[in-house]
TIFI-540061 format. One record per residue (C-alpha): x, y, z. Coordinates in nm, 2 decimals. Layout:
<sites>
(site (X Y Z))
...
</sites>
This chain:
<sites>
(site (1.83 0.14 -0.46))
(site (1.77 0.54 -0.50))
(site (1.37 0.38 -0.58))
(site (1.42 0.15 -0.28))
(site (1.55 0.48 -0.03))
(site (1.28 0.69 -0.19))
(site (0.97 0.48 -0.15))
(site (1.04 0.41 0.21))
(site (1.12 0.76 0.31))
(site (0.78 0.84 0.12))
(site (0.61 0.60 0.29))
(site (0.72 0.66 0.63))
(site (0.68 1.01 0.58))
(site (0.31 0.96 0.51))
(site (0.20 0.66 0.78))
(site (-0.11 0.80 0.80))
(site (-0.17 1.06 0.52))
(site (-0.52 1.00 0.36))
(site (-0.51 1.27 0.12))
(site (-0.30 1.34 -0.15))
(site (-0.16 1.07 -0.40))
(site (0.09 0.73 -0.44))
(site (0.18 0.69 -0.76))
(site (0.25 0.31 -0.88))
(site (0.61 0.29 -0.75))
(site (0.54 0.39 -0.40))
(site (0.22 0.17 -0.39))
(site (0.36 -0.15 -0.57))
(site (0.74 -0.09 -0.37))
(site (0.53 -0.08 -0.04))
(site (0.30 -0.43 -0.09))
(site (0.63 -0.55 -0.22))
(site (0.88 -0.47 0.08))
(site (0.50 -0.62 0.33))
(site (0.45 -0.91 0.18))
(site (0.88 -1.06 0.15))
(site (0.86 -0.95 0.59))
(site (0.50 -1.15 0.56))
(site (0.66 -1.47 0.39))
(site (0.97 -1.40 0.59))
(site (0.76 -1.42 0.95))
(site (0.51 -1.69 0.80))
(site (0.82 -1.94 0.76))
(site (0.99 -1.85 1.07))
(site (0.64 -1.88 1.26))
(site (0.57 -2.23 1.13))
(site (0.92 -2.34 1.15))
(site (1.09 -2.23 1.45))
(site (0.89 -2.07 1.75))
(site (0.54 -1.93 1.81))
(site (0.73 -1.59 1.90))
(site (0.73 -1.53 1.56))
(site (0.37 -1.65 1.55))
(site (0.35 -1.30 1.79))
(site (0.60 -1.09 1.58))
(site (0.37 -1.16 1.29))
(site (0.05 -1.07 1.45))
(site (0.20 -0.74 1.60))
(site (0.31 -0.62 1.22))
(site (0.02 -0.72 1.06))
(site (-0.16 -0.50 1.31))
(site (0.13 -0.23 1.29))
(site (0.07 -0.18 0.86))
(site (-0.32 -0.17 0.91))
(site (-0.29 0.18 0.89))
(site (-0.04 0.27 0.67))
(site (-0.20 -0.01 0.42))
(site (-0.52 0.19 0.44))
(site (-0.37 0.48 0.36))
(site (-0.14 0.38 0.07))
(site (-0.45 0.24 -0.07))
(site (-0.67 0.52 -0.06))
(site (-0.38 0.73 -0.19))
(site (-0.34 0.53 -0.50))
(site (-0.74 0.56 -0.55))
(site (-0.71 0.91 -0.53))
(site (-0.41 0.90 -0.81))
(site (-0.67 0.74 -1.03))
(site (-0.90 0.98 -0.99))
(site (-1.14 0.73 -0.77))
(site (-1.23 0.82 -0.39))
(site (-1.10 0.61 -0.13))
(site (-1.45 0.50 -0.07))
(site (-1.40 0.24 -0.33))
(site (-1.24 0.03 -0.07))
(site (-1.55 -0.08 0.07))
(site (-1.65 -0.29 -0.26))
(site (-1.36 -0.53 -0.10))
(site (-1.63 -0.66 0.13))
(site (-1.83 -0.77 -0.20))
(site (-1.75 -1.11 -0.33))
(site (-1.47 -1.04 -0.64))
(site (-1.48 -0.67 -0.48))
(site (-1.06 -0.69 -0.50))
(site (-1.04 -0.78 -0.85))
(site (-1.21 -0.45 -0.91))
(site (-0.99 -0.29 -0.66))
(site (-0.69 -0.45 -0.79))
(site (-0.77 -0.32 -1.17))
(site (-0.80 0.02 -1.02))
(site (-0.43 -0.04 -0.85))
(site (-0.29 -0.15 -1.17))
(site (-0.41 0.15 -1.39))
(site (-0.20 0.49 -1.43))
(site (-0.31 0.75 -1.28))
(site (-0.38 1.06 -1.37))
(site (-0.07 1.23 -1.54))
(site (-0.20 1.60 -1.42))
(site (-0.36 1.74 -1.12))
(site (-0.69 1.61 -1.01))
(site (-0.91 1.66 -0.75))
(site (-0.71 1.50 -0.51))
(site (-0.40 1.69 -0.61))
(site (-0.10 1.68 -0.81))
(site (0.02 1.42 -0.99))
(site (0.26 1.26 -0.75))
(site (0.66 1.25 -0.85))
(site (0.81 0.91 -1.00))
(site (0.93 0.67 -0.83))
(site (1.28 0.67 -0.92))
</sites>
């Protein structure tokens, strides 16, 4: 439970922080939580009522900024510029980003700051 509590605090503290670095734990726990919430809201919207579609849309819009922020910080951890996110507009550019996100971060300080603390 400590791992989950840690990533929640980190993401809330860095809601719109685009500088610094995000370790693999922070990044992947954030995406897993949002995937679960999106799937649950999508299933409820399809099965129950249109109100859940509205909730789903509001939720999706509300996580745009923190998603971009944590993605840029994850790229910084791998010593890449946040501008690499623009490659997602190119066909198969999302695969390149996925490779960057999966890569281990720099173990020491890089041009974006100190190495992030472990997720646990």
